[in-house]
TORNU-859085 format. One record per residue (C-alpha): residue number from 1; residue in one letter; chain; x, y, z. Coordinates in steps of 0.05 Angstrom, whole numbers, plus 5000, padded with zeros to 4 digits. Example, Ala and Ser with C-alpha at 12.3 -4.5 7.8 and 13.67 -1.06 7.14 Angstrom:
REM TORNU-859085
+-----+---------+--------+------+------+------+
| num | residuo | cadena |    X |    Y |    Z |
+-----+---------+--------+------+------+------+
|   1 |       A |      A | 5246 | 4910 | 5156 |
|   2 |       S |      A | 5273 | 4979 | 5143 |
+-----+---------+--------+------+------+------+
REM end
This chain:
REM TORNU-859085
+-----+---------+--------+------+------+------+
| num | residuo | cadena |    X |    Y |    Z |
+-----+---------+--------+------+------+------+
|   1 |       M |      A | 8118 | 6729 | 1891 |
|   2 |       R |      A | 8059 | 6755 | 1851 |
|   3 |       S |      A | 8021 | 6817 | 1873 |
|   4 |       S |      A | 7946 | 6825 | 1870 |
|   5 |       A |      A | 7956 | 6875 | 1813 |
|   6 |       D |      A | 7990 | 6819 | 1773 |
|   7 |       T |      A | 7931 | 6773 | 1786 |
|   8 |       A |      A | 7881 | 6826 | 1764 |
|   9 |       R |      A | 7921 | 6839 | 1700 |
|  10 |       D |      A | 7920 | 6764 | 1685 |
|  11 |       G |      A | 7845 | 6761 | 1696 |
|  12 |       G |      A | 7851 | 6711 | 1753 |
|  13 |       A |      A | 7820 | 6713 | 1822 |
|  14 |       A |      A | 7857 | 6751 | 1877 |
|  15 |       V |      A | 7897 | 6706 | 1924 |
|  16 |       D |      A | 7893 | 6717 | 1999 |
|  17 |       P |      A | 7962 | 6741 | 2021 |
|  18 |       V |      A | 7960 | 6692 | 2080 |
|  19 |       D |      A | 7951 | 6634 | 2032 |
|  20 |       A |      A | 8008 | 6660 | 1989 |
|  21 |       A |      A | 8057 | 6664 | 2047 |
|  22 |       P |      A | 8107 | 6606 | 2047 |
|  23 |       R |      A | 8099 | 6551 | 2099 |
|  24 |       C |      A | 8153 | 6543 | 2152 |
|  25 |       Q |      A | 8205 | 6492 | 2132 |
|  26 |       S |      A | 8220 | 6477 | 2205 |
|  27 |       C |      A | 8152 | 6462 | 2237 |
|  28 |       G |      A | 8108 | 6457 | 2175 |
|  29 |       N |      A | 8051 | 6490 | 2212 |
|  30 |       G |      A | 8064 | 6564 | 2209 |
|  31 |       R |      A | 8068 | 6615 | 2154 |
|  32 |       L |      A | 8129 | 6658 | 2142 |
|  33 |       A |      A | 8124 | 6734 | 2146 |
|  34 |       R |      A | 8176 | 6787 | 2133 |
|  35 |       D |      A | 8204 | 6820 | 2196 |
|  36 |       R |      A | 8266 | 6855 | 2223 |
|  37 |       I |      A | 8303 | 6816 | 2277 |
|  38 |       K |      A | 8367 | 6816 | 2319 |
|  39 |       T |      A | 8418 | 6761 | 2312 |
|  40 |       A |      A | 8479 | 6745 | 2354 |
|  41 |       L |      A | 8543 | 6722 | 2322 |
|  42 |       W |      A | 8611 | 6701 | 2350 |
|  43 |       S |      A | 8672 | 6736 | 2322 |
|  44 |       G |      A | 8731 | 6702 | 2354 |
|  45 |       S |      A | 8718 | 6709 | 2428 |
|  46 |       R |      A | 8671 | 6768 | 2419 |
|  47 |       L |      A | 8596 | 6763 | 2418 |
|  48 |       V |      A | 8566 | 6813 | 2369 |
|  49 |       V |      A | 8493 | 6831 | 2359 |
|  50 |       V |      A | 8468 | 6854 | 2291 |
|  51 |       E |      A | 8402 | 6891 | 2293 |
|  52 |       D |      A | 8349 | 6906 | 2240 |
|  53 |       V |      A | 8365 | 6843 | 2199 |
|  54 |       P |      A | 8311 | 6826 | 2147 |
|  55 |       A |      A | 8285 | 6756 | 2158 |
|  56 |       L |      A | 8226 | 6710 | 2145 |
|  57 |       V |      A | 8196 | 6691 | 2212 |
|  58 |       C |      A | 8148 | 6634 | 2227 |
|  59 |       G |      A | 8085 | 6659 | 2262 |
|  60 |       Y |      A | 8077 | 6591 | 2295 |
|  61 |       C |      A | 8145 | 6567 | 2320 |
|  62 |       G |      A | 8186 | 6631 | 2313 |
|  63 |       E |      A | 8240 | 6600 | 2269 |
|  64 |       Q |      A | 8278 | 6652 | 2229 |
|  65 |       F |      A | 8302 | 6645 | 2157 |
|  66 |       Y |      A | 8348 | 6691 | 2117 |
|  67 |       E |      A | 8344 | 6702 | 2043 |
|  68 |       D |      A | 8410 | 6690 | 2006 |
|  69 |       E |      A | 8428 | 6763 | 1999 |
|  70 |       T |      A | 8419 | 6774 | 2074 |
|  71 |       A |      A | 8460 | 6713 | 2092 |
|  72 |       M |      A | 8516 | 6738 | 2046 |
|  73 |       R |      A | 8515 | 6807 | 2077 |
|  74 |       L |      A | 8520 | 6776 | 2147 |
|  75 |       D |      A | 8579 | 6734 | 2124 |
|  76 |       M |      A | 8613 | 6797 | 2096 |
|  77 |       L |      A | 8602 | 6834 | 2162 |
|  78 |       K |      A | 8631 | 6775 | 2200 |
|  79 |       G |      A | 8690 | 6771 | 2151 |
|  80 |       G |      A | 8704 | 6844 | 2165 |
|  81 |       G |      A | 8715 | 6828 | 2238 |
|  82 |       F |      A | 8662 | 6877 | 2265 |
|  83 |       P |      A | 8707 | 6937 | 2279 |
|  84 |       S |      A | 8687 | 6969 | 2345 |
|  85 |       A |      A | 8690 | 7038 | 2313 |
|  86 |       E |      A | 8632 | 7019 | 2267 |
|  87 |       A |      A | 8586 | 6994 | 2322 |
|  88 |       T |      A | 8522 | 7036 | 2330 |
|  89 |       R |      A | 8521 | 7022 | 2405 |
|  90 |       E |      A | 8546 | 6973 | 2458 |
|  91 |       M |      A | 8506 | 6932 | 2507 |
|  92 |       V |      A | 8521 | 6892 | 2570 |
|  93 |       V |      A | 8506 | 6818 | 2568 |
|  94 |       A |      A | 8497 | 6774 | 2630 |
|  95 |       V |      A | 8539 | 6711 | 2631 |
|  96 |       F |      A | 8518 | 6649 | 2670 |
|  97 |       A |      A | 8556 | 6585 | 2687 |
|  98 |       F |      A | 8523 | 6520 | 2668 |
|  99 |       E |      A | 8534 | 6474 | 2728 |
| 100 |       A |      A | 8519 | 6400 | 2734 |
| 101 |       P |      A | 8461 | 6385 | 2780 |
| 102 |       R |      A | 8482 | 6378 | 2852 |
| 103 |       P |      A | 8475 | 6308 | 2881 |
| 104 |       D |      A | 8412 | 6296 | 2923 |
| 105 |       D |      A | 8427 | 6305 | 2997 |
| 106 |       G |      A | 8385 | 6244 | 3013 |
| 107 |       G |      A | 8319 | 6280 | 3024 |
| 108 |       G |      A | 8285 | 6232 | 2975 |
| 109 |       G |      A | 8230 | 6279 | 2954 |
| 110 |       D |      A | 8216 | 6340 | 2915 |
| 111 |       E |      A | 8223 | 6398 | 2962 |
| 112 |       R |      A | 8185 | 6460 | 2940 |
+-----+---------+--------+------+------+------+
REM end
């Protein structure tokens, strides 16, 4: 990506940083901005959260994209098995069962 200093050196007009931001590949409406996010990964039967991950985030739909180097580092972390001794902290996660809708008891209407 070119900086405004590069543009000034080249003698061209400055480009608005919003216009220079890449468009979201998912929704096509939003622009991507650099941010730090959390991501959850499965490691066997363990759910692991990795914090402070650099990502490009769509300001419109919220989709998150990783640059190649970040994706490779996440793969390396996953390949290492996430040793518990290296965790910065632990958190408790609620677990819910997904149940099929219960059959209507014959009331026939929407009871609210």
